C-alpha positions as CSV (number, residue, x, y, z in Angstrom):
1,M,31.1,-9.8,-22.3
2,R,34.0,-11.5,-20.9
3,G,34.4,-14.3,-23.0
4,S,31.4,-16.5,-21.5
5,A,31.0,-19.8,-23.2
6,D,27.3,-19.6,-21.4
7,S,25.9,-17.2,-23.7
8,Y,27.0,-16.4,-27.5
9,S,25.0,-14.0,-29.8
10,G,22.3,-13.8,-27.3
11,I,21.6,-17.3,-27.7
12,M,21.4,-19.7,-24.6
13,D,23.1,-22.9,-24.6
14,P,20.4,-25.9,-24.1
15,R,22.5,-27.2,-21.0
16,V,22.6,-24.0,-19.6
17,K,19.3,-23.7,-20.1
18,L,18.6,-26.7,-18.6
19,R,20.7,-26.2,-15.4
20,R,19.2,-23.1,-14.9
21,L,15.8,-24.5,-15.0
22,Q,16.8,-27.4,-12.7
23,A,18.3,-24.9,-9.9
24,E,15.3,-23.0,-10.3
25,K,13.0,-25.9,-9.8
26,Q,15.0,-27.4,-6.8
27,M,14.8,-23.7,-5.2
28,V,11.3,-23.6,-5.5
29,E,11.3,-27.2,-3.8
30,E,13.2,-26.3,-1.0
31,S,11.5,-23.0,-0.4
32,W,7.9,-25.0,-0.5
33,T,6.5,-25.3,2.6
34,C,5.2,-29.1,2.7
35,D,1.2,-29.5,3.4
36,C,0.1,-32.5,1.7
37,G,-3.4,-31.2,2.2
38,S,-5.0,-28.2,0.4
39,Q,-2.3,-26.3,-0.7
40,N,-0.5,-29.2,-2.6
41,T,-3.5,-30.1,-4.7
42,Q,-1.2,-29.8,-7.7
43,G,1.4,-32.1,-6.3
44,L,3.9,-29.2,-5.8
45,C,5.6,-30.5,-2.6
46,P,8.2,-33.5,-3.7
47,N,7.9,-34.8,0.0
48,C,4.3,-36.0,-0.1
49,D,3.3,-39.5,-0.6
50,Y,0.6,-38.9,-3.1
51,N,-0.6,-42.7,-3.1
52,D,-3.0,-42.6,0.0
């Protein structure tokens, strides 16, 4: 351990955890191939318009 403020005593800082979750979510959204039809029934693609 090299003095990282992110992890201390095996406990993850809530802010770090949130940042990591947001990064993962963004990666998923960026890698998702946008298909507003059958593949996207759960609203997994942020670029689709769900109003119609």
